[in-house]
PDB file with one MODEL, atoms N, CA, C and O in Angstrom:
MODEL        1
ATOM      1  N   MET A   1       6.356  43.757  31.618  1.00  0.00           N
ATOM      2  CA  MET A   1       6.629  42.725  30.653  1.00  0.00           C
ATOM      3  C   MET A   1       7.004  43.416  29.343  1.00  0.00           C
ATOM      4  O   MET A   1       6.386  44.412  28.968  1.00  0.00           O
ATOM      5  N   ASN A   2       7.997  42.900  28.658  1.00  0.00           N
ATOM      6  CA  ASN A   2       8.474  43.498  27.413  1.00  0.00           C
ATOM      7  C   ASN A   2       8.022  42.683  26.197  1.00  0.00           C
ATOM      8  O   ASN A   2       8.164  41.461  26.159  1.00  0.00           O
ATOM      9  N   ILE A   3       7.480  43.389  25.215  1.00  0.00           N
ATOM     10  CA  ILE A   3       7.058  42.777  23.959  1.00  0.00           C
ATOM     11  C   ILE A   3       7.572  43.640  22.810  1.00  0.00           C
ATOM     12  O   ILE A   3       8.090  44.735  23.024  1.00  0.00           O
ATOM     13  N   THR A   4       7.424  43.138  21.608  1.00  0.00           N
ATOM     14  CA  THR A   4       7.656  43.939  20.409  1.00  0.00           C
ATOM     15  C   THR A   4       6.297  44.160  19.767  1.00  0.00           C
ATOM     16  O   THR A   4       5.620  43.204  19.388  1.00  0.00           O
ATOM     17  N   LEU A   5       5.901  45.414  19.645  1.00  0.00           N
ATOM     18  CA  LEU A   5       4.599  45.761  19.096  1.00  0.00           C
ATOM     19  C   LEU A   5       4.800  46.545  17.815  1.00  0.00           C
ATOM     20  O   LEU A   5       5.323  47.659  17.836  1.00  0.00           O
ATOM     21  N   ASN A   6       4.388  45.967  16.709  1.00  0.00           N
ATOM     22  CA  ASN A   6       4.563  46.584  15.390  1.00  0.00           C
ATOM     23  C   ASN A   6       6.003  47.026  15.171  1.00  0.00           C
ATOM     24  O   ASN A   6       6.267  48.121  14.672  1.00  0.00           O
ATOM     25  N   GLY A   7       6.931  46.147  15.555  1.00  0.00           N
ATOM     26  CA  GLY A   7       8.338  46.379  15.294  1.00  0.00           C
ATOM     27  C   GLY A   7       9.059  47.238  16.314  1.00  0.00           C
ATOM     28  O   GLY A   7      10.256  47.485  16.167  1.00  0.00           O
ATOM     29  N   GLU A   8       8.361  47.704  17.350  1.00  0.00           N
ATOM     30  CA  GLU A   8       8.981  48.565  18.352  1.00  0.00           C
ATOM     31  C   GLU A   8       8.885  47.938  19.740  1.00  0.00           C
ATOM     32  O   GLU A   8       7.867  47.345  20.095  1.00  0.00           O
ATOM     33  N   ALA A   9       9.954  48.075  20.519  1.00  0.00           N
ATOM     34  CA  ALA A   9       9.949  47.574  21.892  1.00  0.00           C
ATOM     35  C   ALA A   9       8.874  48.313  22.682  1.00  0.00           C
ATOM     36  O   ALA A   9       8.720  49.529  22.569  1.00  0.00           O
ATOM     37  N   SER A  10       8.132  47.547  23.488  1.00  0.00           N
ATOM     38  CA  SER A  10       7.047  48.116  24.272  1.00  0.00           C
ATOM     39  C   SER A  10       6.985  47.400  25.613  1.00  0.00           C
ATOM     40  O   SER A  10       7.358  46.232  25.721  1.00  0.00           O
ATOM     41  N   GLU A  11       6.515  48.100  26.624  1.00  0.00           N
ATOM     42  CA  GLU A  11       6.313  47.482  27.931  1.00  0.00           C
ATOM     43  C   GLU A  11       4.826  47.511  28.250  1.00  0.00           C
ATOM     44  O   GLU A  11       4.172  48.545  28.109  1.00  0.00           O
ATOM     45  N   ILE A  12       4.292  46.365  28.682  1.00  0.00           N
ATOM     46  CA  ILE A  12       2.870  46.271  29.013  1.00  0.00           C
ATOM     47  C   ILE A  12       2.720  45.593  30.371  1.00  0.00           C
ATOM     48  O   ILE A  12       3.675  45.032  30.908  1.00  0.00           O
ATOM     49  N   ALA A  13       1.506  45.654  30.918  1.00  0.00           N
ATOM     50  CA  ALA A  13       1.207  44.988  32.188  1.00  0.00           C
ATOM     51  C   ALA A  13       1.235  43.475  32.001  1.00  0.00           C
ATOM     52  O   ALA A  13       1.002  42.973  30.902  1.00  0.00           O
ATOM     53  N   ASN A  14       1.518  42.764  33.069  1.00  0.00           N
ATOM     54  CA  ASN A  14       1.508  41.301  33.030  1.00  0.00           C
ATOM     55  C   ASN A  14       0.095  40.765  32.859  1.00  0.00           C
ATOM     56  O   ASN A  14      -0.879  41.403  33.258  1.00  0.00           O
ATOM     57  N   GLN A  15      -0.001  39.592  32.263  1.00  0.00           N
ATOM     58  CA  GLN A  15      -1.246  38.835  32.128  1.00  0.00           C
ATOM     59  C   GLN A  15      -2.337  39.527  31.322  1.00  0.00           C
ATOM     60  O   GLN A  15      -3.521  39.353  31.610  1.00  0.00           O
ATOM     61  N   LEU A  16      -1.954  40.309  30.318  1.00  0.00           N
ATOM     62  CA  LEU A  16      -2.949  40.876  29.404  1.00  0.00           C
ATOM     63  C   LEU A  16      -3.282  39.859  28.335  1.00  0.00           C
ATOM     64  O   LEU A  16      -2.419  39.103  27.888  1.00  0.00           O
ATOM     65  N   ASN A  17      -4.539  39.846  27.929  1.00  0.00           N
ATOM     66  CA  ASN A  17      -4.882  39.072  26.739  1.00  0.00           C
ATOM     67  C   ASN A  17      -4.987  40.051  25.568  1.00  0.00           C
ATOM     68  O   ASN A  17      -4.863  41.261  25.757  1.00  0.00           O
ATOM     69  N   VAL A  18      -5.211  39.538  24.379  1.00  0.00           N
ATOM     70  CA  VAL A  18      -5.235  40.390  23.188  1.00  0.00           C
ATOM     71  C   VAL A  18      -6.347  41.433  23.280  1.00  0.00           C
ATOM     72  O   VAL A  18      -6.136  42.588  22.911  1.00  0.00           O
ATOM     73  N   THR A  19      -7.518  41.048  23.764  1.00  0.00           N
ATOM     74  CA  THR A  19      -8.624  42.007  23.899  1.00  0.00           C
ATOM     75  C   THR A  19      -8.240  43.154  24.820  1.00  0.00           C
ATOM     76  O   THR A  19      -8.514  44.314  24.509  1.00  0.00           O
ATOM     77  N   GLN A  20      -7.610  42.846  25.950  1.00  0.00           N
ATOM     78  CA  GLN A  20      -7.199  43.884  26.893  1.00  0.00           C
ATOM     79  C   GLN A  20      -6.133  44.796  26.290  1.00  0.00           C
ATOM     80  O   GLN A  20      -6.158  46.009  26.498  1.00  0.00           O
ATOM     81  N   LEU A  21      -5.200  44.210  25.545  1.00  0.00           N
ATOM     82  CA  LEU A  21      -4.180  45.022  24.882  1.00  0.00           C
ATOM     83  C   LEU A  21      -4.821  45.986  23.900  1.00  0.00           C
ATOM     84  O   LEU A  21      -4.473  47.166  23.869  1.00  0.00           O
ATOM     85  N   LEU A  22      -5.750  45.494  23.103  1.00  0.00           N
ATOM     86  CA  LEU A  22      -6.428  46.368  22.138  1.00  0.00           C
ATOM     87  C   LEU A  22      -7.174  47.487  22.861  1.00  0.00           C
ATOM     88  O   LEU A  22      -7.159  48.634  22.414  1.00  0.00           O
ATOM     89  N   ASN A  23      -7.821  47.160  23.965  1.00  0.00           N
ATOM     90  CA  ASN A  23      -8.513  48.192  24.752  1.00  0.00           C
ATOM     91  C   ASN A  23      -7.530  49.230  25.260  1.00  0.00           C
ATOM     92  O   ASN A  23      -7.805  50.428  25.194  1.00  0.00           O
ATOM     93  N   ASP A  24      -6.383  48.784  25.769  1.00  0.00           N
ATOM     94  CA  ASP A  24      -5.362  49.716  26.265  1.00  0.00           C
ATOM     95  C   ASP A  24      -4.855  50.634  25.153  1.00  0.00           C
ATOM     96  O   ASP A  24      -4.469  51.775  25.408  1.00  0.00           O
ATOM     97  N   LEU A  25      -4.858  50.128  23.921  1.00  0.00           N
ATOM     98  CA  LEU A  25      -4.387  50.903  22.775  1.00  0.00           C
ATOM     99  C   LEU A  25      -5.518  51.684  22.100  1.00  0.00           C
ATOM    100  O   LEU A  25      -5.308  52.331  21.074  1.00  0.00           O
ATOM    101  N   SER A  26      -6.720  51.618  22.686  1.00  0.00           N
ATOM    102  CA  SER A  26      -7.923  52.286  22.149  1.00  0.00           C
ATOM    103  C   SER A  26      -8.241  51.831  20.729  1.00  0.00           C
ATOM    104  O   SER A  26      -8.613  52.637  19.875  1.00  0.00           O
ATOM    105  N   LEU A  27      -8.090  50.524  20.488  1.00  0.00           N
ATOM    106  CA  LEU A  27      -8.402  49.944  19.182  1.00  0.00           C
ATOM    107  C   LEU A  27      -9.619  49.037  19.302  1.00  0.00           C
ATOM    108  O   LEU A  27      -9.769  48.306  20.280  1.00  0.00           O
ATOM    109  N   MET A  28     -10.478  49.094  18.302  1.00  0.00           N
ATOM    110  CA  MET A  28     -11.665  48.244  18.277  1.00  0.00           C
ATOM    111  C   MET A  28     -11.308  46.893  17.661  1.00  0.00           C
ATOM    112  O   MET A  28     -10.811  46.844  16.536  1.00  0.00           O
ATOM    113  N   PRO A  29     -11.553  45.800  18.378  1.00  0.00           N
ATOM    114  CA  PRO A  29     -11.209  44.471  17.860  1.00  0.00           C
ATOM    115  C   PRO A  29     -11.794  44.167  16.485  1.00  0.00           C
ATOM    116  O   PRO A  29     -11.174  43.448  15.702  1.00  0.00           O
ATOM    117  N   ALA A  30     -12.959  44.693  16.181  1.00  0.00           N
ATOM    118  CA  ALA A  30     -13.592  44.414  14.894  1.00  0.00           C
ATOM    119  C   ALA A  30     -12.892  45.115  13.731  1.00  0.00           C
ATOM    120  O   ALA A  30     -13.161  44.799  12.572  1.00  0.00           O
ATOM    121  N   LYS A  31     -12.003  46.058  14.022  1.00  0.00           N
ATOM    122  CA  LYS A  31     -11.373  46.831  12.959  1.00  0.00           C
ATOM    123  C   LYS A  31      -9.880  46.589  12.835  1.00  0.00           C
ATOM    124  O   LYS A  31      -9.167  47.382  12.220  1.00  0.00           O
ATOM    125  N   VAL A  32      -9.397  45.473  13.427  1.00  0.00           N
ATOM    126  CA  VAL A  32      -7.979  45.153  13.344  1.00  0.00           C
ATOM    127  C   VAL A  32      -7.776  43.662  13.099  1.00  0.00           C
ATOM    128  O   VAL A  32      -8.674  42.848  13.313  1.00  0.00           O
ATOM    129  N   ALA A  33      -6.590  43.337  12.652  1.00  0.00           N
ATOM    130  CA  ALA A  33      -6.122  41.950  12.588  1.00  0.00           C
ATOM    131  C   ALA A  33      -4.893  41.883  13.479  1.00  0.00           C
ATOM    132  O   ALA A  33      -4.077  42.805  13.496  1.00  0.00           O
ATOM    133  N   VAL A  34      -4.761  40.779  14.226  1.00  0.00           N
ATOM    134  CA  VAL A  34      -3.663  40.646  15.178  1.00  0.00           C
ATOM    135  C   VAL A  34      -2.870  39.381  14.878  1.00  0.00           C
ATOM    136  O   VAL A  34      -3.429  38.314  14.623  1.00  0.00           O
ATOM    137  N   GLU A  35      -1.563  39.535  14.916  1.00  0.00           N
ATOM    138  CA  GLU A  35      -0.644  38.415  14.730  1.00  0.00           C
ATOM    139  C   GLU A  35       0.266  38.365  15.960  1.00  0.00           C
ATOM    140  O   GLU A  35       0.826  39.385  16.364  1.00  0.00           O
ATOM    141  N   VAL A  36       0.410  37.183  16.549  1.00  0.00           N
ATOM    142  CA  VAL A  36       1.305  36.991  17.687  1.00  0.00           C
ATOM    143  C   VAL A  36       2.330  35.941  17.289  1.00  0.00           C
ATOM    144  O   VAL A  36       1.974  34.805  16.973  1.00  0.00           O
ATOM    145  N   ASN A  37       3.582  36.316  17.303  1.00  0.00           N
ATOM    146  CA  ASN A  37       4.680  35.411  16.949  1.00  0.00           C
ATOM    147  C   ASN A  37       4.446  34.732  15.593  1.00  0.00           C
ATOM    148  O   ASN A  37       4.572  33.516  15.448  1.00  0.00           O
ATOM    149  N   LEU A  38       4.103  35.565  14.615  1.00  0.00           N
ATOM    150  CA  LEU A  38       3.906  35.147  13.218  1.00  0.00           C
ATOM    151  C   LEU A  38       2.673  34.273  12.994  1.00  0.00           C
ATOM    152  O   LEU A  38       2.532  33.677  11.926  1.00  0.00           O
ATOM    153  N   GLN A  39       1.775  34.186  13.980  1.00  0.00           N
ATOM    154  CA  GLN A  39       0.539  33.422  13.847  1.00  0.00           C
ATOM    155  C   GLN A  39      -0.653  34.373  13.963  1.00  0.00           C
ATOM    156  O   GLN A  39      -0.774  35.110  14.942  1.00  0.00           O
ATOM    157  N   ILE A  40      -1.528  34.350  12.959  1.00  0.00           N
ATOM    158  CA  ILE A  40      -2.730  35.176  13.018  1.00  0.00           C
ATOM    159  C   ILE A  40      -3.634  34.646  14.122  1.00  0.00           C
ATOM    160  O   ILE A  40      -3.874  33.443  14.225  1.00  0.00           O
ATOM    161  N   VAL A  41      -4.131  35.563  14.942  1.00  0.00           N
ATOM    162  CA  VAL A  41      -5.011  35.191  16.048  1.00  0.00           C
ATOM    163  C   VAL A  41      -6.458  35.432  15.607  1.00  0.00           C
ATOM    164  O   VAL A  41      -6.828  36.568  15.310  1.00  0.00           O
ATOM    165  N   PRO A  42      -7.283  34.373  15.561  1.00  0.00           N
ATOM    166  CA  PRO A  42      -8.692  34.574  15.222  1.00  0.00           C
ATOM    167  C   PRO A  42      -9.374  35.454  16.269  1.00  0.00           C
ATOM    168  O   PRO A  42      -9.118  35.322  17.466  1.00  0.00           O
ATOM    169  N   ARG A  43     -10.225  36.334  15.815  1.00  0.00           N
ATOM    170  CA  ARG A  43     -10.929  37.254  16.710  1.00  0.00           C
ATOM    171  C   ARG A  43     -11.666  36.497  17.814  1.00  0.00           C
ATOM    172  O   ARG A  43     -11.796  37.002  18.929  1.00  0.00           O
ATOM    173  N   SER A  44     -12.147  35.298  17.515  1.00  0.00           N
ATOM    174  CA  SER A  44     -12.906  34.513  18.489  1.00  0.00           C
ATOM    175  C   SER A  44     -12.082  34.074  19.695  1.00  0.00           C
ATOM    176  O   SER A  44     -12.652  33.679  20.712  1.00  0.00           O
ATOM    177  N   VAL A  45     -10.761  34.134  19.607  1.00  0.00           N
ATOM    178  CA  VAL A  45      -9.920  33.720  20.740  1.00  0.00           C
ATOM    179  C   VAL A  45      -9.061  34.872  21.293  1.00  0.00           C
ATOM    180  O   VAL A  45      -8.123  34.622  22.050  1.00  0.00           O
ATOM    181  N   TYR A  46      -9.362  36.112  20.933  1.00  0.00           N
ATOM    182  CA  TYR A  46      -8.609  37.254  21.464  1.00  0.00           C
ATOM    183  C   TYR A  46      -8.587  37.216  22.994  1.00  0.00           C
ATOM    184  O   TYR A  46      -7.533  37.405  23.601  1.00  0.00           O
ATOM    185  N   SER A  47      -9.736  36.974  23.616  1.00  0.00           N
ATOM    186  CA  SER A  47      -9.803  37.022  25.079  1.00  0.00           C
ATOM    187  C   SER A  47      -9.109  35.832  25.737  1.00  0.00           C
ATOM    188  O   SER A  47      -8.817  35.879  26.932  1.00  0.00           O
ATOM    189  N   LYS A  48      -8.841  34.773  24.985  1.00  0.00           N
ATOM    190  CA  LYS A  48      -8.170  33.578  25.515  1.00  0.00           C
ATOM    191  C   LYS A  48      -6.680  33.566  25.216  1.00  0.00           C
ATOM    192  O   LYS A  48      -5.955  32.708  25.718  1.00  0.00           O
ATOM    193  N   THR A  49      -6.216  34.511  24.403  1.00  0.00           N
ATOM    194  CA  THR A  49      -4.813  34.552  24.002  1.00  0.00           C
ATOM    195  C   THR A  49      -4.049  35.485  24.928  1.00  0.00           C
ATOM    196  O   THR A  49      -4.140  36.707  24.818  1.00  0.00           O
ATOM    197  N   ILE A  50      -3.291  34.883  25.846  1.00  0.00           N
ATOM    198  CA  ILE A  50      -2.516  35.640  26.825  1.00  0.00           C
ATOM    199  C   ILE A  50      -1.183  36.035  26.197  1.00  0.00           C
ATOM    200  O   ILE A  50      -0.502  35.211  25.586  1.00  0.00           O
ATOM    201  N   ILE A  51      -0.828  37.291  26.354  1.00  0.00           N
ATOM    202  CA  ILE A  51       0.436  37.790  25.825  1.00  0.00           C
ATOM    203  C   ILE A  51       1.537  37.479  26.835  1.00  0.00           C
ATOM    204  O   ILE A  51       1.382  37.698  28.036  1.00  0.00           O
ATOM    205  N   LYS A  52       2.648  36.964  26.321  1.00  0.00           N
ATOM    206  CA  LYS A  52       3.764  36.557  27.181  1.00  0.00           C
ATOM    207  C   LYS A  52       4.977  37.456  26.936  1.00  0.00           C
ATOM    208  O   LYS A  52       5.111  38.081  25.884  1.00  0.00           O
ATOM    209  N   ASP A  53       5.849  37.500  27.933  1.00  0.00           N
ATOM    210  CA  ASP A  53       7.072  38.273  27.826  1.00  0.00           C
ATOM    211  C   ASP A  53       7.849  37.843  26.588  1.00  0.00           C
ATOM    212  O   ASP A  53       8.056  36.651  26.363  1.00  0.00           O
ATOM    213  N   GLY A  54       8.274  38.807  25.795  1.00  0.00           N
ATOM    214  CA  GLY A  54       9.057  38.524  24.598  1.00  0.00           C
ATOM    215  C   GLY A  54       8.240  38.306  23.336  1.00  0.00           C
ATOM    216  O   GLY A  54       8.811  38.165  22.255  1.00  0.00           O
ATOM    217  N   ASP A  55       6.900  38.275  23.450  1.00  0.00           N
ATOM    218  CA  ASP A  55       6.065  38.065  22.263  1.00  0.00           C
ATOM    219  C   ASP A  55       6.262  39.194  21.255  1.00  0.00           C
ATOM    220  O   ASP A  55       6.521  40.343  21.612  1.00  0.00           O
ATOM    221  N   ARG A  56       6.128  38.822  19.984  1.00  0.00           N
ATOM    222  CA  ARG A  56       6.168  39.786  18.879  1.00  0.00           C
ATOM    223  C   ARG A  56       4.745  39.916  18.357  1.00  0.00           C
ATOM    224  O   ARG A  56       4.165  38.948  17.866  1.00  0.00           O
ATOM    225  N   ILE A  57       4.194  41.102  18.463  1.00  0.00           N
ATOM    226  CA  ILE A  57       2.797  41.333  18.100  1.00  0.00           C
ATOM    227  C   ILE A  57       2.724  42.362  16.985  1.00  0.00           C
ATOM    228  O   ILE A  57       3.348  43.422  17.043  1.00  0.00           O
ATOM    229  N   GLU A  58       1.950  42.023  15.975  1.00  0.00           N
ATOM    230  CA  GLU A  58       1.674  42.953  14.875  1.00  0.00           C
ATOM    231  C   GLU A  58       0.176  43.207  14.859  1.00  0.00           C
ATOM    232  O   GLU A  58      -0.617  42.266  14.897  1.00  0.00           O
ATOM    233  N   ILE A  59      -0.207  44.458  14.805  1.00  0.00           N
ATOM    234  CA  ILE A  59      -1.613  44.845  14.720  1.00  0.00           C
ATOM    235  C   ILE A  59      -1.795  45.670  13.456  1.00  0.00           C
ATOM    236  O   ILE A  59      -1.119  46.677  13.249  1.00  0.00           O
ATOM    237  N   VAL A  60      -2.708  45.229  12.629  1.00  0.00           N
ATOM    238  CA  VAL A  60      -2.997  45.921  11.365  1.00  0.00           C
ATOM    239  C   VAL A  60      -4.418  46.468  11.445  1.00  0.00           C
ATOM    240  O   VAL A  60      -5.358  45.735  11.753  1.00  0.00           O
ATOM    241  N   ARG A  61      -4.567  47.753  11.167  1.00  0.00           N
ATOM    242  CA  ARG A  61      -5.886  48.386  11.169  1.00  0.00           C
ATOM    243  C   ARG A  61      -6.476  48.347   9.766  1.00  0.00           C
ATOM    244  O   ARG A  61      -5.785  48.584   8.776  1.00  0.00           O
ATOM    245  N   PHE A  62      -7.770  48.043   9.705  1.00  0.00           N
ATOM    246  CA  PHE A  62      -8.473  48.069   8.428  1.00  0.00           C
ATOM    247  C   PHE A  62      -8.846  49.514   8.108  1.00  0.00           C
ATOM    248  O   PHE A  62      -9.365  50.240   8.955  1.00  0.00           O
ATOM    249  N   ILE A  63      -8.572  49.911   6.878  1.00  0.00           N
ATOM    250  CA  ILE A  63      -8.907  51.270   6.442  1.00  0.00           C
ATOM    251  C   ILE A  63      -9.729  51.146   5.170  1.00  0.00           C
ATOM    252  O   ILE A  63      -9.301  50.535   4.191  1.00  0.00           O
ATOM    253  N   GLY A  64     -10.914  51.734   5.205  1.00  0.00           N
ATOM    254  CA  GLY A  64     -11.783  51.706   4.043  1.00  0.00           C
ATOM    255  C   GLY A  64     -11.459  52.848   3.096  1.00  0.00           C
ATOM    256  O   GLY A  64     -10.863  53.853   3.484  1.00  0.00           O
ATOM    257  N   GLY A  65     -11.852  52.678   1.884  1.00  0.00           N
ATOM    258  CA  GLY A  65     -11.608  53.736   0.898  1.00  0.00           C
ATOM    259  C   GLY A  65     -12.278  53.363  -0.403  1.00  0.00           C
ATOM    260  O   GLY A  65     -12.946  52.335  -0.518  1.00  0.00           O
ATOM    261  N   GLY A  66     -12.088  54.190  -1.335  1.00  0.00           N
ATOM    262  CA  GLY A  66     -12.734  53.869  -2.589  1.00  0.00           C
ATOM    263  C   GLY A  66     -12.111  54.589  -3.744  1.00  0.00           C
ATOM    264  O   GLY A  66     -12.547  54.423  -4.883  1.00  0.00           O
TER     265      GLY A  66
ENDMDL
END
C-alpha cells in the first residue's frame, strides 16, 4: 500500500492502524502527534484509525529542551 509519510512516498503493509505504523517506525505514541489527511488523530483512537492507500500522514516528534 502506498502512502505519503512526512512528505515522502512510502510503502507499508495493508491494514495497519496508526499504533502499528508507529511501532514499525520505532516511535513511542506518547511522544508524537499524528495527522492523517490534514486531520489530527487523537491518541485515544490511534488503534482504531486504519491507514488507507493514498493517505497523507504527518508525524511530529516532541523534543524537550530548555
